[in-house]
Rosetta silent file (secondary structure, phi, psi, omega in degrees, C-alpha in Angstrom):
SEQUENCE: MGEQKMTGIVLESHGGPEELLFKKEADVPEIKPNEVLVNVEYCGMNHLDIWLRKGGTGDKLTLPRIPGSDVVGRVTETGTEVKYLQKGDFVVLYPGKGCGTCPSCINGRETLCRRFQILGYHIDGGYAEYVVTEEKRAIKIPDQFTKQWAGVPVAYVTAWNALVTKGKLTANDTAVIWGASGGLGYAALSIAKGIGAKAIGIVGEQSKIDFLKKNGFETFDFMTRDEDIPRKVRELTGKSGADIVLDHVGRKTFSTSLQMLARGGRLAFCGVTTGPMTEVDLRLIFGKQITITGSWMGDLKDFVEVVAFLQRKNLFPHIGKIFSIADAKTAHEFMEEGRYIGKLILENPIFQK
SCORE:     score description
SCORE:     0.000 S_00000001
   1 L     0.000    8.580 -174.588   23.679  -19.753   -4.592 S_00000001
   2 L   -60.885  -25.009 -179.080   24.233  -16.323   -6.114 S_00000001
   3 L   -85.010  -12.292  178.393   23.885  -17.671   -9.660 S_00000001
   4 L   -77.486  157.904 -175.677   20.505  -19.242   -8.956 S_00000001
   5 E  -116.353  157.050  178.637   17.340  -17.317   -9.729 S_00000001
   6 E  -145.292  164.567  172.515   14.106  -16.679   -7.874 S_00000001
   7 E   -91.440  155.562  178.689   10.832  -14.862   -8.340 S_00000001
   8 E   174.311  171.654  177.534   10.066  -11.737   -6.393 S_00000001
   9 E   -97.458  127.600  179.267    8.927   -8.120   -6.364 S_00000001
  10 E  -121.346  125.715  175.702   11.595   -5.539   -7.154 S_00000001
  11 E   -95.448  113.638 -177.554   11.060   -1.803   -6.670 S_00000001
  12 L  -103.317  -21.790  178.740   13.259    0.044   -9.171 S_00000001
  13 L  -143.550  145.552  175.399   11.648    3.502   -8.981 S_00000001
  14 L   -71.599  149.073  178.819    9.582    5.333   -6.360 S_00000001
  15 L   156.193 -146.425 -177.606    5.954    5.938   -7.220 S_00000001
  16 L   -81.651 -178.227 -179.495    2.599    4.188   -7.313 S_00000001
  17 H   -57.741  -24.674  179.265    1.771    0.480   -6.990 S_00000001
  18 H   -64.140  -14.909  179.182    2.643    0.006  -10.668 S_00000001
  19 H   -79.919   -7.252  178.243    6.319    0.364   -9.690 S_00000001
  20 E   -82.622   96.627 -171.524    6.179   -2.998   -7.875 S_00000001
  21 E   -93.271  126.136  177.226    7.667   -5.157  -10.615 S_00000001
  22 E   -84.378  118.837 -177.676    7.284   -8.942  -10.517 S_00000001
  23 E  -110.580  136.722  176.751   10.572  -10.515  -11.586 S_00000001
  24 E   -98.067   -7.314 -175.466   11.065  -14.158  -12.526 S_00000001
  25 E  -129.771   41.151  174.617   14.861  -13.915  -12.724 S_00000001
  26 E   -76.925  152.187 -179.505   15.966  -12.143   -9.528 S_00000001
  27 E   -75.962  134.376  170.748   19.204  -13.349   -7.948 S_00000001
  28 L   -71.961  127.064 -175.953   19.001  -15.676   -4.966 S_00000001
  29 L   -66.912  145.470  175.322   21.083  -13.934   -2.262 S_00000001
  30 L   -85.153  150.631 -178.825   24.357  -15.454   -1.130 S_00000001
  31 L  -105.444  149.029  172.739   24.897  -16.117    2.571 S_00000001
  32 L   -90.636  169.861 -176.099   27.817  -15.187    4.807 S_00000001
  33 L   -55.479  -31.572 -177.555   29.226  -17.635    7.388 S_00000001
  34 L   -98.444   16.857 -174.618   26.936  -16.332   10.187 S_00000001
  35 E  -116.186  164.442  173.745   23.801  -16.168    8.034 S_00000001
  36 E  -127.089  150.894  173.422   20.961  -18.412    6.943 S_00000001
  37 E   -99.709  129.761 -175.632   18.955  -18.512    3.742 S_00000001
  38 E  -117.122  126.902  172.237   15.213  -18.617    4.346 S_00000001
  39 E   -81.003  111.644 -173.995   12.598  -19.834    1.898 S_00000001
  40 E   -68.668  128.240  171.147    9.784  -17.333    2.466 S_00000001
  41 E   -96.509  -49.636  178.459    6.344  -18.814    3.155 S_00000001
  42 E  -137.302  150.313  174.438    4.546  -15.606    4.121 S_00000001
  43 E  -134.220  118.060  178.192    5.483  -11.940    4.311 S_00000001
  44 E   -73.917  152.448  179.122    3.339   -9.502    6.276 S_00000001
  45 L  -101.570  149.529  177.553    2.679   -6.012    4.928 S_00000001
  46 L  -138.288  162.286  174.489    3.227   -2.729    6.745 S_00000001
  47 H   -62.222  -22.134  175.109    2.750    0.955    5.965 S_00000001
  48 H   -56.934  -34.878  178.655    6.542    0.996    5.822 S_00000001
  49 H   -62.572  -39.030  179.761    6.192   -0.831    2.498 S_00000001
  50 H   -71.141  -40.210  178.317    4.119    2.033    1.130 S_00000001
  51 H   -61.954  -40.500  176.693    6.569    4.654    2.426 S_00000001
  52 H   -61.037  -47.610 -177.061    9.393    2.796    0.679 S_00000001
  53 H   -62.126  -41.969 -177.214    7.436    2.596   -2.552 S_00000001
  54 H   -77.908  -32.866 -176.357    6.493    6.270   -2.543 S_00000001
  55 L    72.582 -172.939  176.749    9.844    7.603   -1.306 S_00000001
  56 L    74.870   19.363 -178.700   10.267   11.144   -0.057 S_00000001
  57 L   -85.350  -14.179 -174.144   10.404   10.152    3.628 S_00000001
  58 L    93.854  -12.603  176.478   13.762   11.765    4.270 S_00000001
  59 L   -76.243  154.693  177.183   15.340    8.370    4.976 S_00000001
  60 L   -82.563   98.678 -177.736   18.392    7.275    3.021 S_00000001
  61 L  -112.798  141.759  177.808   16.850    4.739    0.672 S_00000001
  62 L  -123.291  143.732  178.002   18.520    2.988   -2.228 S_00000001
  63 L  -121.324  155.729    1.798   16.932    1.204   -5.175 S_00000001
  64 L   -71.252  157.276 -178.487   16.425   -1.380   -6.528 S_00000001
  65 E  -146.791  138.823  170.592   14.945   -2.946   -3.414 S_00000001
  66 L   -92.343  116.152 -178.342   12.879   -6.008   -2.557 S_00000001
  67 L   -72.362  178.115  170.986   10.292   -4.831    0.035 S_00000001
  68 L   110.584  108.758 -175.647    8.901   -6.797    2.963 S_00000001
  69 L  -103.974  -24.426 -172.919    9.832   -6.708    6.663 S_00000001
  70 E  -102.128   95.534 -169.405    7.612   -9.382    8.280 S_00000001
  71 E  -116.634  133.490  170.510    9.019  -12.735    7.183 S_00000001
  72 E  -128.619  136.670  179.227    8.191  -16.305    8.116 S_00000001
  73 E  -173.816 -165.415 -177.302    9.729  -19.275    6.357 S_00000001
  74 E  -116.791  137.518  177.287   11.966  -22.319    6.449 S_00000001
  75 E   -69.403  127.655  179.857   15.751  -22.376    6.652 S_00000001
  76 E  -115.964  -15.085  178.184   17.166  -23.916    3.460 S_00000001
  77 E  -153.907  141.620 -179.593   20.873  -23.160    3.803 S_00000001
  78 E  -124.092  143.729  176.609   23.156  -22.350    6.736 S_00000001
  79 L   -73.839  166.797 -174.431   26.522  -20.607    6.860 S_00000001
  80 L   -66.909  -20.040 -179.302   29.637  -22.307    8.190 S_00000001
  81 L  -101.043    2.969  179.816   29.450  -20.427   11.532 S_00000001
  82 L   -73.193  129.296 -172.489   25.744  -21.110   12.188 S_00000001
  83 L  -110.874  -32.174 -167.749   25.409  -23.112   15.423 S_00000001
  84 L  -110.269  -30.299 -179.554   21.777  -23.399   16.447 S_00000001
  85 L   -91.896  149.472  179.111   19.573  -23.384   13.368 S_00000001
  86 L  -129.032  160.376  174.809   19.324  -26.285   10.941 S_00000001
  87 L   -57.211  134.489 -179.858   17.923  -26.797    7.479 S_00000001
  88 L    99.045  -15.866  178.488   14.180  -27.307    7.736 S_00000001
  89 L   -67.961  136.410  171.765   13.657  -25.131   10.824 S_00000001
  90 E   -84.415  138.107 -176.397   10.737  -22.733   10.665 S_00000001
  91 E  -139.890  153.034  168.689   11.717  -19.205   11.686 S_00000001
  92 E  -116.713  137.668 -169.515   10.268  -15.730   12.127 S_00000001
  93 E  -100.480  133.114  167.846   12.720  -12.922   11.403 S_00000001
  94 L   -70.914  125.800 -169.181   13.611   -9.901   13.513 S_00000001
  95 L   -89.732   18.597 -179.634   13.395   -7.126   10.905 S_00000001
  96 E  -124.799  162.382  179.850   16.204   -4.856   12.133 S_00000001
  97 E  -159.310  122.792  175.062   19.985   -4.747   11.958 S_00000001
  98 L   -95.694 -175.847 -178.516   22.556   -2.358   13.439 S_00000001
  99 L   -73.055  -24.868  177.516   26.225   -1.928   12.602 S_00000001
 100 L    90.128  -11.307 -174.212   27.211   -4.279   15.423 S_00000001
 101 L  -122.801  -15.688 -178.230   30.157   -2.223   16.667 S_00000001
 102 L   -77.034  164.363  179.439   28.856    1.120   17.991 S_00000001
 103 H   -55.161  -38.660 -179.942   28.049    1.622   21.714 S_00000001
 104 H   -62.524  -45.183  179.981   24.296    1.340   21.038 S_00000001
 105 H   -65.518  -43.502 -179.070   24.670   -2.024   19.298 S_00000001
 106 H   -61.401  -33.901 -179.608   27.073   -3.342   21.932 S_00000001
 107 L   -89.317    9.009  176.725   24.554   -2.411   24.637 S_00000001
 108 L    80.057   14.713  179.617   21.682   -4.137   22.832 S_00000001
 109 L  -111.794   58.973 -174.810   20.020   -0.912   21.641 S_00000001
 110 H   -57.958  -31.549 -177.312   20.449   -1.437   17.908 S_00000001
 111 H   -66.617  -13.577  174.944   17.528    0.825   17.035 S_00000001
 112 H   -89.862   -6.509 -179.910   19.638    3.753   18.299 S_00000001
 113 L   -64.961  134.107  179.722   22.444    2.871   15.880 S_00000001
 114 L   -65.209  -19.794  179.891   23.011    5.569   13.281 S_00000001
 115 L  -110.222   24.562  178.525   23.330    2.803   10.679 S_00000001
 116 L   -61.680  134.290 -178.542   20.280    0.833   11.788 S_00000001
 117 E  -124.846  145.635  178.105   18.630   -0.889    8.830 S_00000001
 118 E  -110.979  132.208  177.841   15.185   -2.415    8.427 S_00000001
 119 E   -56.531  131.402  179.153   14.594   -5.541    6.400 S_00000001
 120 L    79.577    3.720  179.567   12.686   -4.733    3.239 S_00000001
 121 L  -126.384  -52.918  175.495   13.341   -1.008    3.622 S_00000001
 122 L  -101.659  -26.308  178.798   17.100   -0.502    3.664 S_00000001
 123 E  -131.875  158.053 -173.237   18.041   -4.085    2.709 S_00000001
 124 L   -60.690  137.620 -173.964   16.229   -6.676    0.588 S_00000001
 125 L  -117.754 -145.511 -163.585   13.232   -8.261    2.270 S_00000001
 126 L   -98.971    8.483  173.974   10.499  -10.843    1.969 S_00000001
 127 L   -78.698   49.715 -174.794    8.524  -10.019   -1.190 S_00000001
 128 E  -159.559  174.807  178.677   10.439  -12.889   -2.793 S_00000001
 129 L   -69.318  -35.481 -175.133   11.086  -16.611   -2.664 S_00000001
 130 E  -134.849  151.651  173.501   14.193  -16.264   -0.515 S_00000001
 131 E  -144.760  152.325 -179.119   15.708  -13.840    1.969 S_00000001
 132 E  -115.083  144.762  178.340   18.968  -13.903    3.910 S_00000001
 133 E  -154.461  160.558  173.794   19.536  -12.909    7.547 S_00000001
 134 E   -66.891  148.035 -177.730   21.981  -13.402   10.411 S_00000001
 135 H   -55.334  -41.947 -174.579   21.280  -16.487   12.497 S_00000001
 136 H   -68.297  -13.333  179.612   20.608  -14.487   15.674 S_00000001
 137 H   -97.423    3.440  177.631   17.817  -12.580   13.915 S_00000001
 138 E  -112.564  110.178 -176.239   15.938  -15.770   12.960 S_00000001
 139 E   -97.861  124.386 -177.998   13.890  -17.108   15.885 S_00000001
 140 E   -68.896  136.153  178.834   12.832  -20.741   15.645 S_00000001
 141 L  -135.372  161.879  173.660    9.082  -21.332   15.900 S_00000001
 142 L   -65.057  161.523  179.937    6.769  -24.356   15.502 S_00000001
 143 L   -85.406   33.567  177.006    5.432  -25.011   12.017 S_00000001
 144 L  -117.663  154.887  178.169    1.956  -23.955   13.201 S_00000001
 145 L    56.543   32.013 -176.021    0.208  -20.593   12.867 S_00000001
 146 H   -65.476  -33.030  174.844    2.763  -19.532   10.246 S_00000001
 147 H   -59.304  -46.018 -177.385    0.249  -17.169    8.621 S_00000001
 148 H   -67.319  -38.152  178.144   -0.269  -15.461   11.969 S_00000001
 149 H   -60.578  -28.731  179.625    3.449  -15.260   12.709 S_00000001
 150 L   -69.408  -12.611  176.154    3.825  -13.283    9.473 S_00000001
 151 L   -96.083    4.528 -170.988    1.779  -10.525   11.074 S_00000001
 152 L   -89.714  -52.363 -159.974    4.025  -10.280   14.129 S_00000001
 153 H   -48.842  -68.048 -173.709    7.491   -8.747   13.547 S_00000001
 154 H   -67.631  -48.463 -175.702    7.143   -4.992   12.977 S_00000001
 155 H   -64.037  -49.032 -173.744    3.774   -4.453   14.679 S_00000001
 156 H   -75.223  -37.058  179.089    4.351   -6.574   17.766 S_00000001
 157 H   -69.404  -33.249  176.605    7.974   -5.623   18.414 S_00000001
 158 H   -68.476  -47.416  179.466    7.009   -1.941   18.119 S_00000001
 159 H   -62.725  -38.706  179.861    4.010   -2.304   20.424 S_00000001
 160 H   -65.738  -46.714  179.558    6.082   -4.308   22.919 S_00000001
 161 H   -61.072  -43.024 -176.613    8.896   -1.757   22.976 S_00000001
 162 H   -71.600  -46.466 -174.010    6.442    1.131   23.336 S_00000001
 163 H   -85.404  -41.111 -171.298    4.060   -0.367   25.890 S_00000001
 164 H   -98.183  -58.185 -175.741    6.190   -2.802   27.890 S_00000001
 165 H   -62.997  -47.305 -176.921    9.889   -1.956   27.584 S_00000001
 166 H  -100.794  -36.893 -178.156    9.460    1.820   27.757 S_00000001
 167 L   -81.198  -12.985  176.703    5.861    2.295   28.851 S_00000001
 168 L    55.500   41.228 -178.558    6.157   -0.170   31.769 S_00000001
 169 L   -61.138  133.571  177.353    2.605   -1.440   31.200 S_00000001
 170 L  -129.031  173.468  179.402    1.198   -3.430   34.140 S_00000001
 171 L   -66.668  -15.229 -179.562   -2.038   -5.185   35.021 S_00000001
 172 L   -89.401   -3.650 -173.867   -3.053   -2.112   37.038 S_00000001
 173 L   -93.010  154.770  166.428   -2.953    0.218   34.042 S_00000001
 174 E  -111.434  121.213 -177.671   -5.565    1.485   31.608 S_00000001
 175 E  -109.996  134.491  173.121   -4.101    1.878   28.117 S_00000001
 176 E  -101.562  130.894 -174.921   -5.676    3.837   25.257 S_00000001
 177 E  -119.777  112.986  173.093   -4.833    2.475   21.819 S_00000001
 178 E   -73.198  147.526  176.706   -5.256    4.580   18.690 S_00000001
 179 L    57.833   47.571 -169.519   -6.084    2.668   15.491 S_00000001
 180 L   -67.369  -15.908 -178.746   -6.974   -0.412   17.497 S_00000001
 181 L   -95.840   -6.327  178.030   -8.148   -2.460   14.518 S_00000001
 182 L   -83.935 -177.754 -176.288   -4.957   -2.055   12.472 S_00000001
 183 H   -60.177  -50.137 -179.480   -1.825   -4.168   12.675 S_00000001
 184 H   -70.055  -41.762  179.955   -0.066   -2.156   15.385 S_00000001
 185 H   -64.423  -41.883  178.416   -3.256   -1.426   17.298 S_00000001
 186 H   -63.572  -39.422  176.419   -4.344   -5.068   17.278 S_00000001
 187 H   -60.665  -44.085 -179.444   -0.878   -6.022   18.538 S_00000001
 188 H   -63.585  -42.479  176.524   -1.205   -3.498   21.361 S_00000001
 189 H   -59.956  -42.528 -179.149   -4.633   -4.844   22.355 S_00000001
 190 H   -63.515  -41.991  179.590   -3.232   -8.385   22.385 S_00000001
 191 H   -66.267  -44.198  177.949   -0.300   -7.366   24.584 S_00000001
 192 H   -59.664  -42.484  179.291   -2.573   -5.493   26.984 S_00000001
 193 H   -63.322  -44.516 -178.548   -4.855   -8.528   27.216 S_00000001
 194 H   -64.841  -32.551  179.595   -1.953  -10.880   27.847 S_00000001
 195 H   -80.632  -24.507 -179.391   -0.569   -8.664   30.620 S_00000001
 196 L    97.027   13.293  178.519   -4.008   -8.219   32.185 S_00000001
 197 L   -79.007  162.876  170.311   -4.282   -4.453   31.706 S_00000001
 198 E   -85.598  151.793  179.581   -7.467   -2.611   30.836 S_00000001
 199 E  -141.086  148.483  173.640   -7.655   -1.100   27.366 S_00000001
 200 E  -124.474  116.694 -177.595   -9.693    1.472   25.482 S_00000001
 201 E  -100.797  139.718  177.587   -9.472    1.145   21.723 S_00000001
 202 E  -112.762  126.885 -178.114  -10.141    3.932   19.222 S_00000001
 203 E  -133.593  177.633 -175.548  -11.240    2.943   15.710 S_00000001
 204 L   -86.546  -24.997 -175.183  -12.793    4.537   12.653 S_00000001
 205 L  -154.764  160.941 -175.300  -16.232    2.950   12.593 S_00000001
 206 H   -61.843  -34.099 -178.661  -18.696    0.846   14.595 S_00000001
 207 H   -60.500  -31.069  179.070  -18.204   -2.266   12.437 S_00000001
 208 H   -74.425  -33.921  174.427  -14.601   -2.473   13.647 S_00000001
 209 H   -63.234  -45.829  179.753  -15.739   -2.288   17.264 S_00000001
 210 H   -58.272  -42.647 -179.918  -18.182   -5.124   16.592 S_00000001
 211 H   -62.906  -48.521 -176.865  -15.404   -7.201   15.048 S_00000001
 212 H   -63.641  -38.388  178.648  -12.975   -6.660   17.919 S_00000001
 213 H   -63.467  -32.024 -178.506  -15.641   -7.468   20.495 S_00000001
 214 H   -86.454   -6.482 -174.106  -16.300  -10.785   18.720 S_00000001
 215 L  -123.074   43.829  169.414  -12.622  -11.683   18.422 S_00000001
 216 L   101.881   -4.060 -176.884  -11.334  -11.838   21.949 S_00000001
 217 L  -117.013   35.096 -175.804  -11.564   -8.240   23.173 S_00000001
 218 L   -67.537  -20.933 -179.131  -15.081   -8.273   24.592 S_00000001
 219 L   -87.623   -7.824 -179.143  -13.907   -6.995   27.994 S_00000001
 220 L   -89.753  158.404  175.482  -12.273   -3.866   26.534 S_00000001
 221 E   -96.948  149.587 -179.619  -13.966   -0.540   25.866 S_00000001
 222 E  -138.776  157.860  174.109  -14.015    1.040   22.404 S_00000001
 223 E  -151.850  162.747  177.834  -15.006    4.299   20.751 S_00000001
 224 E   -97.894  160.301 -174.415  -14.918    5.838   17.294 S_00000001
 225 L   -62.735  -23.454 -175.733  -12.743    8.758   16.248 S_00000001
 226 L   -84.706    1.093  177.761  -15.733   11.108   15.826 S_00000001
 227 L   -85.344  167.819  173.699  -16.624   10.985   19.541 S_00000001
 228 L   -78.126   89.399 -169.295  -15.429   13.417   22.230 S_00000001
 229 H   -65.122  -49.883  179.531  -12.516   11.166   23.092 S_00000001
 230 H   -57.363  -40.754  179.926  -10.977   12.971   26.109 S_00000001
 231 H   -64.226  -44.360 -177.585  -14.390   13.272   27.761 S_00000001
 232 H   -68.515  -36.592  176.875  -15.264    9.620   27.176 S_00000001
 233 H   -62.814  -41.491  177.588  -11.861    8.435   28.437 S_00000001
 234 H   -61.534  -40.647  179.008  -12.402   10.426   31.618 S_00000001
 235 H   -62.726  -41.223 -176.532  -15.822    8.811   32.035 S_00000001
 236 H   -76.127  -15.382 -177.195  -14.368    5.314   31.565 S_00000001
 237 L  -115.029   20.929 -179.807  -11.533    5.934   34.015 S_00000001
 238 L    62.828   35.742  177.861  -13.456    7.530   36.869 S_00000001
 239 L    72.235    1.991 -177.083  -12.337   11.004   35.739 S_00000001
 240 L   -84.217  -30.311 -175.779   -8.644   10.194   36.306 S_00000001
 241 L    97.802  173.098 -177.009   -7.600    9.651   32.687 S_00000001
 242 E   -80.454  148.034  175.790   -5.523    6.952   31.035 S_00000001
 243 E   -75.972  -34.580 -178.761   -2.267    5.670   32.503 S_00000001
 244 E  -148.605  141.716  175.931   -0.711    5.197   29.061 S_00000001
 245 E  -122.854  130.200  173.670   -1.631    6.125   25.492 S_00000001
 246 E   -98.666  112.900 -177.655   -0.181    4.421   22.424 S_00000001
 247 E  -119.884  115.600  175.856   -0.118    6.986   19.603 S_00000001
 248 L  -122.660   17.138 -175.573    1.199    6.027   16.177 S_00000001
 249 L   -97.202  -43.740  173.447   -0.988    8.480   14.257 S_00000001
 250 L    99.486 -123.519 -168.939    0.871   11.761   14.803 S_00000001
 251 L   -51.562  -46.412 -173.287   -0.360   15.196   13.805 S_00000001
 252 L   -76.873  -14.901 -171.262   -4.106   14.615   14.186 S_00000001
 253 L  -122.347  -15.322 -170.631   -3.971   12.827   17.528 S_00000001
 254 H   -57.858  -47.322 -178.597   -0.942   14.005   19.524 S_00000001
 255 H   -64.162  -42.238  178.251   -2.696   16.837   21.367 S_00000001
 256 H   -63.126  -37.168  178.331   -5.712   14.647   22.162 S_00000001
 257 H   -59.861  -42.846  178.421   -3.376   11.959   23.491 S_00000001
 258 H   -65.085  -39.310 -177.875   -1.932   14.434   25.985 S_00000001
 259 H   -64.557  -35.911 -173.798   -5.392   15.603   27.024 S_00000001
 260 H   -85.579   -5.925 -179.232   -6.675   12.118   27.855 S_00000001
 261 E   -77.832  146.761  174.514   -3.692   11.115   30.020 S_00000001
 262 E   -74.417  167.931  172.019   -3.891   11.010   33.802 S_00000001
 263 E   -61.577  131.520 -176.678   -1.487   12.932   35.998 S_00000001
 264 E    77.683   11.905 -178.387    1.829   11.113   35.807 S_00000001
 265 E   -73.174  169.514 -177.593    0.667    9.336   32.653 S_00000001
 266 E  -122.692  131.951  174.396    2.870    8.010   29.862 S_00000001
 267 E  -104.967  113.140  177.776    2.612    8.752   26.148 S_00000001
 268 E   -95.657  106.409 -170.669    4.116    5.936   24.073 S_00000001
 269 E  -110.275  129.543 -172.535    4.711    7.526   20.691 S_00000001
 270 L  -150.881   25.816  176.950    5.736    5.486   17.652 S_00000001
 271 L   179.796  159.627 -178.395    4.428    6.885   14.375 S_00000001
 272 L  -135.414   53.070 -176.980    3.323    9.835   12.257 S_00000001
 273 L   -55.983  -36.566 -178.027    0.799    8.334    9.847 S_00000001
 274 L   -97.995    7.337  177.145   -1.070   11.658    9.541 S_00000001
 275 L   124.853  155.383 -172.862    2.028   13.850    9.478 S_00000001
 276 L   -93.405  -11.592 -173.834    4.990   14.919   11.650 S_00000001
 277 L  -111.910  134.214  179.533    4.111   18.519   12.562 S_00000001
 278 L  -152.546  173.596  177.313    1.512   19.576   15.123 S_00000001
 279 L  -123.701  132.523 -177.884    0.722   22.202   17.777 S_00000001
 280 L  -133.122  160.239  172.719    0.180   21.303   21.438 S_00000001
 281 L   -85.563  103.612 -175.431   -0.454   23.005   24.763 S_00000001
 282 L   -62.606  -20.774  179.246    2.898   22.433   26.471 S_00000001
 283 H   -62.331  -27.580  178.592    1.327   23.050   29.872 S_00000001
 284 H   -61.616  -35.835 -174.728   -0.268   19.616   29.622 S_00000001
 285 H   -71.547  -53.543 -178.091    3.158   17.986   29.653 S_00000001
 286 H   -82.681  -28.065  179.831    4.715   19.617   32.699 S_00000001
 287 H   -65.859  -40.374  178.214    1.436   20.364   34.455 S_00000001
 288 L   -97.194    2.433  179.677    0.412   16.703   34.509 S_00000001
 289 L    54.226   52.291 -178.549    4.046   15.519   34.647 S_00000001
 290 L   -80.917  138.549  173.330    3.614   13.387   31.552 S_00000001
 291 E  -100.502  127.392  178.894    6.412   11.113   30.373 S_00000001
 292 E  -113.993  125.525  176.240    6.803   10.847   26.594 S_00000001
 293 E  -121.312  147.720  178.174    8.810    8.010   25.067 S_00000001
 294 E  -112.533  142.013  177.775    9.546    7.346   21.421 S_00000001
 295 L  -127.908  123.256  171.349    9.851    3.942   19.758 S_00000001
 296 L  -107.941   91.101 -171.895   11.388    3.293   16.359 S_00000001
 297 L    61.748 -134.487  179.105   10.391   -0.343   16.053 S_00000001
 298 L  -159.740  164.706 -176.887   12.024   -2.371   18.868 S_00000001
 299 L   -86.502  170.364 -178.649   15.297   -4.096   19.648 S_00000001
 300 H   -58.379  -38.284  177.640   16.218   -7.756   19.216 S_00000001
 301 H   -60.063  -41.440  176.854   15.702   -8.311   22.955 S_00000001
 302 H   -60.417  -41.602 -177.105   12.130   -6.987   22.588 S_00000001
 303 H   -64.900  -45.500  177.773   11.549   -9.352   19.694 S_00000001
 304 H   -59.345  -41.283 -179.693   12.758  -12.403   21.605 S_00000001
 305 H   -66.064  -42.578 -176.272   10.505  -11.419   24.514 S_00000001
 306 H   -73.596  -31.193  174.891    7.399  -10.878   22.391 S_00000001
 307 H   -64.467  -44.683  177.628    7.892  -14.174   20.514 S_00000001
 308 H   -63.792  -39.485  178.067    8.073  -16.003   23.847 S_00000001
 309 H   -59.545  -46.039 -178.936    5.024  -14.046   25.068 S_00000001
 310 H   -68.164  -34.988  177.665    2.980  -15.090   22.027 S_00000001
 311 H   -66.350  -32.473  177.417    4.003  -18.706   22.375 S_00000001
 312 H   -77.054  -41.016 -169.917    2.733  -18.651   25.970 S_00000001
 313 H   -98.125  -18.528 -177.011   -0.437  -16.658   25.386 S_00000001
 314 L    55.295   39.400  179.753   -1.428  -17.593   21.808 S_00000001
 315 L  -101.771   68.189 -173.930   -2.561  -14.012   21.181 S_00000001
 316 L   -82.020  159.640  179.250   -1.737  -13.929   17.492 S_00000001
 317 L   -68.628  154.871  171.734   -2.729  -11.212   15.026 S_00000001
 318 L   -82.630  132.261  178.247   -5.853  -11.398   12.939 S_00000001
 319 E   -95.249  113.630 -176.403   -5.084  -11.894    9.251 S_00000001
 320 E   -75.413  -39.411 -178.182   -7.405   -9.681    7.235 S_00000001
 321 E  -164.450  147.693  179.435   -6.547  -10.882    3.747 S_00000001
 322 E  -117.508  131.388  175.671   -3.913  -12.942    1.917 S_00000001
 323 E  -119.749  157.307  169.789   -2.490  -12.075   -1.494 S_00000001
 324 E   -73.940  148.717  176.331    0.080  -13.827   -3.649 S_00000001
 325 H   -55.176  -36.894  179.936    3.476  -12.112   -3.750 S_00000001
 326 H   -63.010  -21.154 -178.878    2.936  -11.704   -7.487 S_00000001
 327 H   -99.996   28.880 -178.039   -0.168   -9.617   -6.664 S_00000001
 328 H   -58.835  -34.998  178.635    1.707   -7.100   -4.507 S_00000001
 329 H   -58.286  -49.791  178.790    0.416   -4.216   -6.659 S_00000001
 330 H   -63.041  -38.895  179.972   -3.211   -5.135   -5.863 S_00000001
 331 H   -63.638  -39.514  178.063   -2.306   -5.683   -2.207 S_00000001
 332 H   -66.105  -41.213  178.024   -0.808   -2.177   -1.937 S_00000001
 333 H   -61.387  -42.466  179.279   -3.918   -0.646   -3.498 S_00000001
 334 H   -64.390  -42.079 -179.470   -6.089   -2.554   -1.023 S_00000001
 335 H   -63.371  -41.207 -177.770   -3.917   -1.466    1.905 S_00000001
 336 H   -69.919  -21.993  174.939   -4.096    2.198    0.935 S_00000001
 337 H   -69.044  -31.250  173.043   -7.902    2.023    0.869 S_00000001
 338 L    77.027    7.132 -176.234   -7.705    1.204    4.590 S_00000001
 339 L   -98.206   63.583  179.123  -10.960   -0.726    4.834 S_00000001
 340 L  -149.285  166.678  179.273   -9.645   -3.840    6.534 S_00000001
 341 L  -123.548  137.482  177.723   -8.962   -5.157   10.016 S_00000001
 342 L    85.313 -144.830 -174.030   -5.728   -6.748   11.214 S_00000001
 343 E  -109.799  144.261  170.024   -2.806   -7.633    8.971 S_00000001
 344 E   -99.785  136.236  179.670   -2.468   -8.125    5.250 S_00000001
 345 E  -131.853  153.956  175.579    0.033  -10.764    4.205 S_00000001
 346 E  -104.505  140.387 -179.297    1.637  -11.988    1.006 S_00000001
 347 E  -111.888  137.017  172.703    2.013  -15.702    0.297 S_00000001
 348 L   -85.015  106.879 -173.386    4.785  -17.331   -1.689 S_00000001
 349 L   -69.003  -15.157  179.657    2.776  -19.729   -3.881 S_00000001
 350 L  -113.400   30.539  173.657    5.814  -21.889   -4.650 S_00000001
 351 L   -57.625  136.779 -176.832    6.973  -22.277   -1.046 S_00000001
 352 L   -78.791   94.332 -176.867    8.774  -25.624   -0.689 S_00000001
 353 L   -63.172    0.000    0.000    6.303  -27.530    1.487 S_00000001
């Protein structure tokens, strides 16, 4: 199908939203024997999309590139070695890929692979009509809640890896979630609810607390960033502190995260939205015997587990707003303003129903 054409967004130069070019004559990708071609229905947005567009992250990025890591769609073509998926199957895509041959990949820890690639960041993604992926990275799902599934891949696999796989979250724990109204934070709240843990969410303003309370998280506690967070966490936990903190903010929050943890607590760290460099009191770490784990997304095993978890619990993400793929420029501007709750997704208006 390499000679066929499709519409899509192509990033040819790093810069502002104006660099997201809508193309009507992009090449439809060809598939290898172990791959499937997926007609994109929805593609969720992540801050990773903005980092790709702006460049300067230190990652080895190549252009041109079609962005988009969170893909849901229908299989339209299968390679000769594909065994389980068929044309017409709805799938949600695991957005990572290792080299397949190094010790990390062989042991199922692809995210540790030195050549690990993310869909829509290192390889072409879902801001287009079609995307190609290996069969094992396309998980079959019902043809229901497809909008919500488009908000799952990056946020939920990261939260699952951080909280469950590495953080060992249980029903006896109290978890503090930074940025609880965003895509990753909402995923973390959903996972905590499904496991039966207690959660304390931190957000930017009271309106976001009101929203979360009305949308399934009425039993959780919340606070805004301008409060004395360590003091309030101690009050809510009987002065013991939190068992686990999910921090994806970085410079502005790392020290506070350590302060609010209980003795023997766990810091699940997975992002540097406000910057990578900070200063902390190291005594907090060894004095309270804190365990710090890092998550760079999550592995395929995590993804399979979280998809099964969501199918059992129906704790899907909230979709804040839907844009057409052709309106990706406007969607990026809206995302950078930050005044939304949940996930933003792009819709392929000519999806083959």
